[in-house]
C-alpha positions in Angstrom: 59.9 25.9 25.4 59.1 22.9 23.2 57.3 19.8 24.6 55.0 17.0 23.8 51.3 17.7 23.5 49.3 15.7 26.0 46.3 13.5 25.4 44.0 11.6 27.8 45.9 8.4 27.4 49.4 9.7 27.9 51.3 7.5 30.4 52.5 9.9 33.2 53.5 9.0 36.8 54.8 11.0 39.7 58.4 10.4 40.7 57.2 8.0 43.4 55.1 5.9 41.0 51.7 7.5 41.6 49.5 7.5 38.6 48.5 10.8 36.9 45.0 11.1 35.6 43.2 13.7 33.6 39.6 14.3 32.6 38.1 13.3 29.3 39.8 16.0 27.2 38.6 17.9 24.1 36.1 16.1 22.0 37.1 18.2 19.0 40.8 17.6 18.9 42.5 14.2 19.1 46.1 13.1 19.3 46.6 9.6 18.0 42.9 9.0 18.4 42.8 10.2 22.0 41.3 13.5 23.2 43.8 16.3 23.6 44.3 18.1 26.9 44.5 21.7 27.7 45.7 23.8 30.6 42.1 24.0 31.8 42.2 20.2 32.6 43.3 19.2 36.1 46.0 16.6 36.2 45.6 14.7 39.5 47.9 12.1 41.1 46.7 8.9 42.8 48.6 6.3 44.7 51.8 8.4 45.6 53.5 6.9 48.6 56.0 9.6 49.3 56.7 10.4 52.9 58.9 12.8 54.8 60.7 12.0 58.1 58.2 11.6 60.9 54.6 10.3 60.8 53.4 12.7 58.0 52.9 11.4 54.5 53.5 14.0 51.8 52.1 12.5 48.5 52.0 14.2 45.1 48.5 15.3 44.4 48.8 17.4 41.2 50.9 18.0 38.1 51.2 21.4 36.7 51.6 21.2 32.9 53.0 23.9 30.7 50.9 26.0 28.3 51.6 25.8 24.6 52.3 29.2 23.1 51.2 28.2 19.6 48.6 25.5 19.9 45.1 26.4 21.3 42.0 24.3 21.6 38.7 26.2 21.9 40.8 29.3 22.9 42.6 27.5 25.7 46.4 26.7 25.5 47.1 23.0 24.8 48.9 21.2 27.6 52.5 20.3 26.9 55.0 18.2 28.9 58.4 19.9 29.1 61.4 19.3 31.3 60.2 22.0 33.7 56.9 20.4 34.6 56.7 19.3 38.3 54.4 17.3 40.6 53.1 19.1 43.7 52.0 18.0 47.2 48.7 19.4 48.7 50.7 22.2 50.4 52.0 23.2 46.9 55.5 21.9 47.8 57.3 20.8 44.6 57.9 17.0 44.6 59.9 16.5 41.4 59.3 16.0 37.7 56.9 13.4 36.5 58.0 10.3 34.6 56.3 10.0 31.2 56.2 8.4 27.8 53.9 10.6 25.8 53.5 9.4 22.2 52.4 12.2 19.8 51.9 10.7 16.4 49.3 12.9 14.6 46.9 15.7 15.4 43.4 15.6 14.1 40.9 18.5 14.5 37.2 18.3 13.8 
């Protein structure tokens, strides 16, 4: 499935306005001047305020990105954002798709 390659500065939020963060990314490949991300990178969510009925909060904590089938960085699949990507709670319950505005202009490999 086609999707946008992700880089460290991609603007991604959970459906409840939590902010998605990723580690530094690959120092050898950049997308628009920012380090590219792979499926080896963990995409965590901070600031999600989602709750379920009752006193329990149920915030998004991670985003599972898709793996590219054609682009690899240091033998690891590049992370892509497709319509099937979802945010997940700590108990692995799906919370919905993230909101995003990835801008993929140019790929530079060193």
